[in-house]
Each structure stands twice: as C-alpha cells, then as structure tokens.
C-alpha atoms as one frame of an Amber mdcrd trajectory, in Angstrom:
protein
   9.079  -3.981  -9.787   6.970  -3.403 -12.857   4.325  -0.834 -11.866   2.166
  -1.867 -14.825   1.287  -5.169 -13.181  -2.339  -5.776 -12.411  -3.340  -6.920
  -8.960  -3.960 -10.408 -10.319  -0.541 -10.577 -11.983   1.219  -9.352  -8.850
  -0.703 -11.831  -6.696   0.231 -14.724  -8.989   3.878 -13.627  -9.030   3.846
 -13.346  -5.245   2.570 -16.927  -5.022   5.415 -18.060  -7.294   8.088 -16.253
  -5.283   6.774 -17.552  -1.959   6.641 -21.106  -3.315  10.219 -20.738  -4.520
  11.298 -19.594  -1.075   9.406 -22.397   0.649  10.327 -25.262  -1.649  13.964
 -24.808  -2.464  17.321 -24.335  -0.873  18.403 -21.111  -2.452  21.739 -19.460
  -1.860  21.533 -16.659   0.689  21.739 -13.816  -1.861  19.002 -15.335  -4.012
  16.835 -15.913  -0.927  17.234 -12.271   0.070  16.423 -11.148  -3.486  13.287
 -13.310  -3.506  12.273 -12.026  -0.089  12.732  -8.432  -1.274  10.625  -9.102
  -4.371   7.936 -10.762  -2.261   7.788  -7.748   0.060   7.485  -5.358  -2.883
   4.736  -7.463  -4.458   2.892  -7.717  -1.151   3.073  -3.953  -0.632   1.739
  -3.404  -4.163  -1.145  -5.834  -3.600  -2.015  -4.277  -0.259  -2.027  -0.798
  -1.819  -4.296  -1.967  -4.643  -6.684  -3.572  -2.146  -6.718  -0.441  -0.010
  -7.510   1.763  -3.003 -10.265  -0.597  -4.128 -11.734  -0.678  -0.628 -11.776
   3.125  -0.578 -13.560   3.265  -3.925 -16.151   0.737  -2.780 -16.737   2.673
   0.436 -17.216   5.885  -1.589 -19.719   4.156  -3.866 -21.617   2.746  -0.878
 -21.719   6.161   0.792 -23.106   7.761  -2.381 -25.640   4.960  -2.747 -26.732
   5.299   0.870 -27.129   9.070   0.400 -29.257   8.522  -2.693 -31.424   5.931
  -0.957 -31.864   8.162   2.096 -32.680  11.205  -0.028 -35.190   9.262  -2.167
 -36.959   8.057   0.948 -37.461  11.622   2.192 -39.414  12.769  -0.833
C-alpha cells in the first residue's frame, strides 16, 4: 500500500474496494486480493485516527492546564 496516502484518500479507496467486494462476483483470488487491500487500508485509517485522537487529547490537556493555571492567578 502507498504510505503517502492521506486519510481521506485511503478512506475513499477503502469505500471503492468494499463496494467492489459487495457488488460483484469476483474470482476467488481477486476477492482475496481485494480483502487484503481493504484490511490494509482499514488498518492505515485506524492508525491515522488513533494518532489524531492522541494529538487532540494532548492539545486539550495543555489547554486545560493553561485554563486552570490562569484561574489560579
């Protein structure tokens, strides 16, 4: 999988692959290849979401510390 994909690109590609799996009668090998690609894309998207969640939590913690500190003065 191309590691230079953005989350949005990977999500769109995942939608395409899932639709292909759902809407067609692929040969077994092609179905397995699509399933493998879908799993890789899903893992990538989940990792990106997890990293973003961590960054947001860090920002919120810093903001809460600033707000708490400012209130003490």
